[in-house]
C-alpha positions as CSV (number, residue, x, y, z in Angstrom):
1,M,0.0,0.0,0.0
2,R,1.4,3.4,-1.0
3,H,1.7,6.1,1.6
4,V,0.5,9.6,0.5
5,L,1.3,12.7,2.6
6,V,-0.9,15.7,2.0
7,A,0.3,19.0,3.3
8,G,-2.6,21.4,3.8
9,S,-6.2,21.1,4.9
10,G,-8.2,23.5,2.7
11,V,-10.5,22.3,-0.1
12,A,-7.6,21.1,-2.3
13,G,-5.8,19.2,0.5
14,I,-9.0,17.5,1.8
15,S,-10.1,16.6,-1.7
16,A,-6.6,15.1,-2.3
17,A,-6.7,13.1,0.9
18,L,-10.1,11.7,0.3
19,A,-9.2,10.8,-3.3
20,A,-6.0,9.1,-2.3
21,H,-7.8,7.1,0.3
22,A,-10.5,6.1,-2.1
23,A,-7.7,4.9,-4.5
24,G,-6.3,2.6,-1.8
25,A,-3.5,4.6,-0.3
26,H,-2.6,5.1,3.3
27,V,-3.1,8.8,3.8
28,T,-1.5,11.2,6.2
29,L,-3.1,14.7,6.3
30,A,-0.8,17.2,8.0
31,Y,-1.6,20.8,8.8
32,P,-0.2,23.6,10.9
33,G,-3.1,24.3,13.3
34,P,-4.5,22.4,16.3
35,S,-7.3,21.0,14.1
36,I,-8.5,21.1,10.5
37,Q,-10.9,23.9,11.5
38,G,-8.2,25.7,13.4
39,S,-5.8,25.6,10.4
40,A,-7.1,28.9,9.1
41,G,-6.8,28.9,5.3
42,S,-8.3,30.8,2.5
43,T,-11.1,28.1,1.9
44,Q,-13.0,29.2,5.0
45,L,-12.8,32.9,3.8
46,A,-14.3,32.3,0.4
47,Q,-17.6,34.3,0.1
48,G,-18.9,34.0,-3.4
49,G,-19.3,30.4,-4.1
50,I,-18.5,27.6,-6.6
51,A,-19.0,28.1,-10.3
52,A,-20.7,25.2,-12.1
53,A,-22.9,25.0,-15.2
54,L,-25.8,23.3,-13.6
55,A,-28.8,25.3,-14.8
56,P,-30.8,23.8,-17.8
57,S,-29.9,26.8,-19.9
58,D,-26.2,26.8,-19.0
59,T,-23.5,24.6,-20.5
60,W,-20.0,23.6,-19.6
61,Q,-18.9,25.0,-23.0
62,S,-20.2,28.5,-21.9
63,H,-18.4,28.2,-18.6
64,L,-15.2,27.2,-20.6
65,A,-15.6,30.2,-22.9
66,D,-15.9,32.6,-19.9
67,T,-12.9,31.0,-18.2
68,L,-10.8,31.4,-21.4
69,A,-11.9,35.0,-21.9
70,A,-11.2,36.1,-18.3
71,G,-7.7,34.5,-18.5
72,A,-6.6,37.0,-21.2
73,G,-5.2,34.6,-23.7
74,L,-3.0,32.6,-21.2
75,V,-5.4,29.9,-20.1
76,D,-4.4,26.3,-20.9
77,E,-7.6,25.1,-22.6
78,R,-7.1,21.4,-21.8
79,A,-6.9,22.3,-18.1
80,A,-9.9,24.6,-18.3
81,R,-11.9,22.0,-20.1
82,E,-11.1,19.5,-17.3
83,L,-12.1,22.1,-14.7
84,V,-15.5,22.9,-16.1
85,R,-16.5,19.4,-17.2
86,R,-15.2,17.5,-14.1
87,G,-16.2,20.4,-11.9
88,R,-19.8,20.1,-12.8
89,E,-19.7,16.4,-11.9
90,R,-17.9,17.2,-8.6
91,V,-20.4,19.8,-7.6
92,R,-23.3,17.5,-8.5
93,A,-21.7,14.8,-6.3
94,L,-21.4,17.3,-3.4
95,L,-25.1,18.2,-3.7
96,D,-26.1,14.5,-3.9
97,A,-24.0,13.9,-0.7
98,G,-25.9,16.6,1.2
99,F,-23.9,19.8,0.8
100,P,-26.3,22.5,2.1
101,A,-26.4,24.8,-1.0
102,D,-28.9,27.7,-0.9
103,R,-32.2,26.9,-2.7
104,R,-35.3,28.8,-3.7
105,S,-38.7,28.1,-2.3
106,D,-39.4,25.6,-5.0
107,G,-36.3,23.6,-4.1
108,T,-34.2,24.5,-7.1
109,L,-30.7,25.8,-6.7
110,D,-30.3,29.5,-6.1
111,Q,-27.3,30.2,-8.3
112,G,-25.9,33.7,-8.3
113,L,-24.3,35.9,-11.0
114,E,-20.7,37.2,-10.8
115,A,-18.5,39.3,-13.0
116,A,-17.5,37.9,-16.4
117,H,-20.0,35.0,-16.2
118,A,-22.6,34.7,-19.0
119,F,-25.0,32.9,-16.7
120,S,-26.0,32.8,-13.1
121,R,-24.0,29.7,-12.2
122,I,-22.6,30.4,-8.7
123,V,-23.6,27.8,-6.2
124,H,-23.5,29.3,-2.7
125,A,-24.4,28.3,0.9
126,S,-25.5,30.4,3.8
127,G,-25.4,33.4,1.6
128,D,-21.8,34.6,1.6
129,R,-20.4,31.8,3.8
130,T,-19.9,29.2,1.0
131,G,-16.2,28.6,1.8
132,A,-16.9,28.0,5.5
133,E,-19.8,25.7,4.7
134,L,-17.8,23.7,2.1
135,H,-14.9,23.4,4.5
136,E,-17.2,22.2,7.3
137,F,-18.8,19.7,4.9
138,L,-15.4,18.3,3.8
139,R,-14.2,18.1,7.4
140,G,-17.1,15.9,8.1
141,E,-16.1,13.6,5.2
142,V,-12.6,13.3,6.7
143,A,-14.0,12.5,10.1
144,R,-16.1,9.7,8.6
145,T,-12.9,8.2,6.9
146,P,-10.9,6.4,9.5
147,G,-8.1,5.5,7.1
148,I,-6.9,9.1,7.0
149,T,-4.3,9.9,9.7
150,Q,-4.4,13.5,10.8
151,L,-1.3,15.3,12.1
152,P,-2.2,18.7,13.6
153,E,0.5,21.3,14.4
154,H,2.7,20.0,11.6
155,A,3.8,23.0,9.5
156,L,5.8,22.2,6.3
157,H,9.4,23.5,6.3
158,S,11.0,21.7,3.4
159,L,10.8,18.6,1.2
160,V,13.0,15.5,1.6
161,L,14.6,14.0,-1.5
162,R,16.5,10.8,-2.3
163,D,18.1,10.3,-5.7
164,G,16.0,13.1,-7.2
165,V,12.7,11.8,-5.8
166,V,10.5,13.4,-3.1
167,T,10.3,10.9,-0.3
168,G,8.7,13.1,2.4
169,A,8.7,16.4,4.1
170,E,10.4,18.1,7.0
171,T,8.0,19.8,9.4
172,N,8.4,21.7,12.7
173,R,7.9,18.4,14.4
174,G,10.3,16.3,12.4
175,I,10.6,14.4,9.1
176,L,7.6,12.6,7.7
177,L,8.4,9.9,5.0
178,A,6.0,8.9,2.3
179,D,5.8,7.5,-1.2
180,A,4.3,10.7,-2.5
181,V,3.7,14.2,-1.2
182,V,0.8,16.5,-2.3
183,L,1.3,20.2,-1.6
184,A,-1.9,22.0,-0.9
185,T,-0.4,24.8,1.2
186,G,-2.1,27.8,-0.5
187,G,-0.9,30.9,-2.3
188,Y,1.3,33.9,-1.7
189,C,-0.8,37.0,-1.5
190,G,0.3,37.4,2.1
191,V,3.6,38.8,0.8
192,Y,1.7,42.0,0.2
193,P,1.0,44.3,3.2
194,R,-2.7,44.3,2.4
195,S,-4.4,41.1,1.3
196,T,-7.7,39.3,1.8
197,G,-6.2,35.8,2.2
198,A,-5.4,33.8,5.3
199,P,-2.7,35.2,7.6
200,G,0.6,33.8,6.8
201,A,-0.2,32.9,3.2
202,T,3.3,33.6,2.0
203,G,3.9,30.8,-0.4
204,Q,6.0,28.6,1.9
205,G,4.9,25.4,0.1
206,I,5.7,26.9,-3.3
207,L,9.2,27.9,-2.1
208,A,9.7,24.4,-0.6
209,A,8.9,22.9,-4.0
210,A,11.1,25.4,-5.8
211,R,14.0,24.7,-3.4
212,A,13.6,21.0,-4.2
213,G,14.0,21.7,-7.9
214,A,10.4,22.0,-9.0
215,L,9.5,24.4,-11.8
216,V,7.2,27.3,-10.9
217,A,5.2,29.3,-13.4
218,D,3.4,32.6,-13.9
219,M,4.5,34.0,-10.6
220,E,4.0,37.6,-11.9
221,F,0.2,37.2,-12.0
222,V,-1.4,38.2,-8.8
223,Q,-5.1,39.0,-8.7
224,F,-6.3,42.1,-6.8
225,H,-9.9,42.1,-5.6
226,P,-11.5,45.4,-6.4
227,T,-13.9,45.7,-3.5
228,V,-12.1,45.4,-0.1
229,L,-13.3,47.7,2.7
230,E,-10.8,50.5,2.7
231,G,-8.3,50.4,5.5
232,T,-9.1,46.8,6.3
233,R,-8.6,43.2,5.0
234,H,-12.4,42.7,4.8
235,L,-13.6,41.4,1.4
236,I,-16.9,42.5,-0.1
237,S,-17.9,39.7,-2.5
238,E,-18.2,40.1,-6.2
239,A,-21.6,38.6,-5.8
240,V,-22.7,42.0,-4.4
241,R,-22.0,43.6,-7.7
242,G,-23.8,40.6,-9.4
243,A,-26.8,41.6,-7.3
244,G,-26.7,45.1,-8.7
245,A,-24.3,47.2,-6.6
246,V,-22.2,49.8,-8.5
247,L,-19.0,51.6,-8.0
248,R,-18.8,55.4,-7.8
249,D,-16.2,58.1,-7.3
250,D,-16.3,61.0,-4.9
251,A,-18.5,62.9,-7.3
252,G,-21.0,60.1,-7.4
253,R,-20.1,59.2,-11.0
254,R,-20.4,55.5,-12.0
255,F,-17.0,55.5,-13.7
256,M,-16.9,51.8,-14.7
257,L,-19.2,52.4,-17.6
258,D,-16.5,54.5,-19.2
259,V,-14.0,51.7,-18.8
260,D,-15.9,48.6,-20.0
261,P,-19.4,48.1,-21.4
262,R,-20.0,45.4,-18.8
263,G,-19.4,48.0,-16.1
264,E,-18.9,46.5,-12.6
265,L,-19.3,43.0,-14.1
266,A,-16.2,43.2,-16.2
267,P,-13.4,40.7,-15.4
268,R,-11.8,41.2,-12.0
269,D,-8.5,42.5,-13.3
270,V,-10.3,45.2,-15.3
271,V,-12.3,46.4,-12.4
272,A,-9.4,46.4,-9.9
273,A,-7.2,48.4,-12.3
274,A,-10.0,50.9,-13.0
275,N,-10.5,51.3,-9.2
276,F,-6.8,51.9,-8.7
277,R,-6.5,54.4,-11.5
278,A,-9.7,56.3,-10.5
279,Q,-8.5,56.6,-6.9
280,N,-5.1,57.8,-8.0
281,A,-6.5,60.3,-10.4
282,T,-8.5,62.2,-7.8
283,G,-6.8,61.3,-4.6
284,G,-10.2,60.5,-3.2
285,H,-12.2,57.4,-2.4
286,I,-14.0,54.8,-4.4
287,W,-17.5,53.8,-3.1
288,L,-19.4,50.6,-3.4
289,D,-23.1,51.6,-3.6
290,A,-25.5,48.8,-2.8
291,T,-28.4,51.0,-1.7
292,A,-30.4,50.3,-4.8
293,V,-30.2,46.6,-4.2
294,E,-31.8,47.1,-0.8
295,G,-34.2,49.8,-2.1
296,N,-35.6,47.4,-4.7
297,E,-36.0,44.6,-2.2
298,P,-35.8,45.6,1.5
299,G,-33.9,43.1,3.6
300,R,-32.1,41.5,0.6
301,L,-28.6,42.5,1.6
302,A,-28.9,41.0,5.1
303,A,-30.5,37.9,3.7
304,E,-28.1,37.2,0.9
305,F,-24.9,38.6,2.5
306,P,-25.3,38.1,6.2
307,G,-21.5,37.9,6.9
308,I,-20.7,41.1,5.0
309,S,-23.7,42.9,6.6
310,C,-22.4,42.0,10.1
311,M,-18.9,43.0,9.3
312,L,-19.9,46.4,7.9
313,A,-22.1,47.0,10.9
314,A,-19.2,46.2,13.2
315,E,-17.1,48.7,11.2
316,G,-19.7,51.4,11.6
317,Y,-21.4,51.3,8.1
318,D,-25.0,50.8,7.2
319,W,-24.7,49.8,3.6
320,T,-28.5,49.7,3.2
321,R,-28.5,53.5,3.4
322,E,-25.0,54.6,2.3
323,P,-22.2,53.6,0.0
324,V,-19.0,52.2,1.6
325,P,-15.4,53.0,0.8
326,V,-13.5,50.3,-1.0
327,A,-10.0,49.8,-2.5
328,P,-8.2,46.9,-4.3
329,A,-6.2,44.4,-2.2
330,A,-4.1,41.3,-3.1
331,H,-6.5,38.4,-3.3
332,Y,-5.4,35.4,-5.3
333,S,-2.1,34.2,-6.8
334,M,-2.4,32.6,-10.3
335,G,1.3,31.5,-10.2
336,G,2.6,28.5,-8.3
337,V,4.2,25.1,-8.7
338,A,3.9,24.1,-12.3
339,T,1.7,20.9,-12.6
340,D,-0.1,19.0,-15.3
341,I,-3.8,18.2,-15.0
342,H,-3.0,15.3,-12.7
343,G,-1.2,17.4,-10.2
344,R,2.2,16.1,-11.2
345,T,5.2,18.5,-10.9
346,S,8.6,18.4,-12.5
347,V,10.0,16.5,-9.5
348,P,9.1,12.8,-9.2
349,G,7.0,12.0,-6.2
350,L,5.8,15.6,-5.8
351,Y,2.2,16.8,-6.6
352,A,0.5,20.2,-6.0
353,A,-3.1,21.4,-6.0
354,G,-5.2,24.4,-5.3
355,E,-3.6,27.9,-5.0
356,A,-0.2,26.4,-4.5
357,A,-0.3,24.9,-8.0
358,N,-0.2,26.4,-11.4
359,T,-2.1,24.2,-13.9
360,G,-2.6,27.1,-16.4
361,V,-6.4,27.0,-15.7
362,H,-6.6,30.6,-14.7
363,G,-4.2,32.1,-17.1
364,A,-3.5,35.8,-16.4
365,N,-6.7,36.4,-14.4
366,R,-8.9,34.0,-12.5
367,L,-12.6,33.9,-13.3
368,A,-14.7,34.6,-10.2
369,S,-15.6,31.5,-8.1
370,N,-13.4,29.1,-10.1
371,S,-11.0,28.8,-7.1
372,L,-13.1,26.5,-4.9
373,L,-13.9,24.5,-8.0
374,E,-10.2,24.2,-8.8
375,G,-9.5,22.8,-5.4
376,L,-12.3,20.2,-5.8
377,V,-11.3,19.1,-9.2
378,F,-7.5,19.2,-9.2
379,G,-7.2,18.2,-5.5
380,D,-9.1,15.1,-6.4
381,A,-6.9,14.5,-9.5
382,A,-3.7,14.9,-7.5
383,G,-4.8,12.5,-4.8
384,H,-5.8,9.8,-7.3
385,A,-2.5,10.2,-9.1
386,A,-0.4,10.3,-6.0
387,A,-2.0,7.0,-4.9
388,A,-1.1,5.3,-8.2
389,D,2.0,6.8,-9.8
390,P,5.5,5.3,-9.7
391,T,8.1,7.7,-8.2
392,A,11.4,6.0,-9.1
393,A,13.3,8.6,-11.2
394,A,15.8,6.0,-12.5
395,N,13.2,3.9,-14.3
396,G,11.9,6.8,-16.5
397,E,8.3,6.2,-15.6
398,W,7.6,9.6,-14.1
399,R,5.3,11.5,-16.4
400,F,5.1,15.3,-16.2
401,D,3.5,17.1,-19.1
402,D,5.3,20.4,-19.6
403,S,4.0,21.1,-23.1
404,R,2.2,24.3,-22.0
405,L,5.5,25.8,-20.7
406,H,7.3,27.8,-23.4
407,G,10.2,30.1,-23.7
408,A,13.6,30.1,-22.0
409,L,13.7,28.7,-18.5
410,M,14.5,31.5,-16.0
411,D,17.1,30.3,-13.5
412,I,16.7,32.4,-10.3
413,A,19.8,32.3,-8.3
414,P,19.6,33.2,-4.6
415,A,21.3,36.6,-4.4
416,A,23.9,37.2,-1.8
417,R,22.0,39.4,0.6
418,A,23.5,42.2,2.5
419,G,22.0,44.9,4.7
420,N,19.6,45.1,7.5
421,G,16.2,45.2,5.7
422,T,13.2,44.1,7.6
423,L,9.9,42.2,6.8
424,A,8.2,45.6,6.6
425,D,10.8,46.8,4.1
426,A,10.2,43.7,2.0
427,Q,6.4,44.0,2.0
428,H,6.6,47.7,1.2
429,A,8.9,47.0,-1.7
430,I,6.6,44.4,-3.1
431,A,3.6,46.7,-2.8
432,A,5.4,49.6,-4.4
433,G,7.0,47.8,-7.3
434,L,4.9,44.7,-7.9
435,G,1.3,46.0,-7.3
436,I,-1.6,46.5,-9.7
437,E,0.6,48.7,-12.0
438,R,4.3,48.2,-12.6
439,D,7.2,49.4,-14.7
440,G,10.7,48.1,-15.2
441,A,12.3,50.7,-12.9
442,G,9.9,49.9,-10.0
443,I,10.4,46.1,-10.5
444,R,14.1,46.5,-10.3
445,D,13.9,48.7,-7.3
446,A,11.8,46.1,-5.5
447,A,14.3,43.4,-6.4
448,A,17.1,45.5,-5.1
449,T,15.4,46.2,-1.8
450,L,14.6,42.5,-1.4
451,A,18.3,41.8,-1.7
452,T,19.0,43.8,1.4
453,V,16.5,42.0,3.6
454,T,18.3,39.6,5.9
455,D,15.6,39.1,8.5
456,E,14.9,35.4,8.8
457,A,11.2,36.2,9.5
458,A,11.0,37.6,6.0
459,A,12.7,34.7,4.2
460,D,9.5,33.5,2.5
461,V,8.4,37.0,1.6
462,V,11.8,37.7,0.0
463,G,11.9,34.4,-1.9
464,I,8.4,34.8,-3.3
465,G,9.0,38.5,-4.1
466,K,12.1,37.6,-6.1
467,L,10.1,35.1,-8.2
468,I,7.3,37.7,-8.8
469,A,9.9,40.3,-9.8
470,A,11.8,38.0,-12.1
471,G,8.6,37.0,-13.9
472,A,7.3,40.6,-14.0
473,L,10.5,42.0,-15.4
474,E,10.7,39.3,-18.1
475,R,7.0,39.8,-19.2
476,T,7.3,43.0,-21.3
477,E,3.6,43.5,-21.9
478,S,0.4,44.1,-20.1
479,R,-1.9,41.1,-19.8
480,G,-4.6,40.4,-17.2
481,A,-3.4,41.0,-13.7
482,H,0.0,42.0,-14.9
483,Q,-0.1,45.7,-16.0
484,R,3.1,47.5,-17.0
485,T,2.9,51.2,-17.7
486,D,6.1,51.0,-19.8
487,Y,4.6,48.2,-21.9
488,P,0.9,49.1,-21.9
489,H,-0.1,46.8,-24.8
490,T,-0.6,43.0,-25.0
491,D,2.0,41.2,-27.0
492,P,0.5,38.2,-28.8
493,R,4.0,36.6,-28.9
494,Q,4.0,36.4,-25.1
495,A,0.8,34.4,-24.9
496,H,2.4,31.5,-23.0
497,A,3.3,30.4,-19.5
498,R,6.9,31.0,-18.4
499,A,8.7,28.5,-16.1
500,Q,11.2,29.5,-13.4
501,R,13.6,27.4,-11.5
502,L,15.2,28.4,-8.2
503,K,18.8,27.4,-7.6
504,A,19.0,26.5,-4.0
505,E,20.1,23.7,-1.6
506,V,17.7,20.8,-0.9
507,T,17.2,18.6,2.1
508,A,18.7,15.1,1.6
509,C,17.9,11.9,3.4
């Protein structure tokens, strides 16, 4: 019986663990908190829902088209096709198993509309608590599966290799050996000083994989959510705009209609960039106005968005009567460990899924509510593959499909650091040079500052920042979430993923 170690207990990690167990493997599920619930990750924070073409008038082909369009020419179509076709099956299976999705009075699914979707296809639960409800449901599945060994308070530090094959992981509590390791440790938006993700989401798993020799890809693509309560980390779901809320400047002007005919329902990268530019142009505020939603149907905001309503009330806002100030914040990382559609990485024995992985399914900009779906689909795929694949490097049986990766491989050498820079310095440099808008000078300045940071507490932030900077400097165009003011146009010749490799020491056993 093969032993599969899964690092991470969000939707991707739990899906991988359940799939590996179903495929006959002995599974160990390791996570940093005292319990699965206590290992606060981004899954529990997801508000909007799960995108799935379940309505009679909707099709997976339409969902695919929307995913491709949002990704700005960089989506791997094979991966996207897998996402929307298998995703529909996975969501149906969840519903059949009793997942408490919101329904109308007649019992039919109450699917919402979000930006850049052609249909109302967002499955949600408890209004704006879909991620928390999904996580609770999946935790129950794990609890009912005695063959999965749980290891709380085991935070991943590095990967263990023997003869070029991943054979386990080193954690804060020692080394765990396994036949295969699935990384589901989340993304890296936490390297920015203001983000909506889980605290500590600084790409530690991605760096561990990179230090073990794994290729990473598309690290320059970081999605900023356009509607985060100003001065906080509190997200206001895109579904609010799907319900009819609009964005206004200080003069009360609905400026998004001047930017895109879809207005507030344009792709997330378009809306975030427009918010950023409008705010910079005036030096004022951007306001999310949901008063008409409430005016047309009193009580709707509290009923559909109970979590957001409570949060805003606690912050002193009554959004039923007044607009609330919003600003973009780092929200989702499209880059990560390069994988194929089975979760395989370039290193034998190592798999990745969820926000830690880069399958190419999101391209340059993730379509709203495709993230939980990604965890369900590709977590499941990685778990199945990890339970069945050979991992011996010498026999040539390891199969990693790198056909979507093009261009010259970027070798990122760890720079000799000098100086006394701090974690705050690193985060400030990343925000200043690698934010919504970038240029070559700012990217180079960020990289130079990162090279001065010697604080060990900032090691992950520095490592991820270097990878973002290298990708951003190399991509001399504007595309999706990567906007360069010195290269404002999209270059069709750069419509491909770029792989990076980090030169560093690895743990041997």
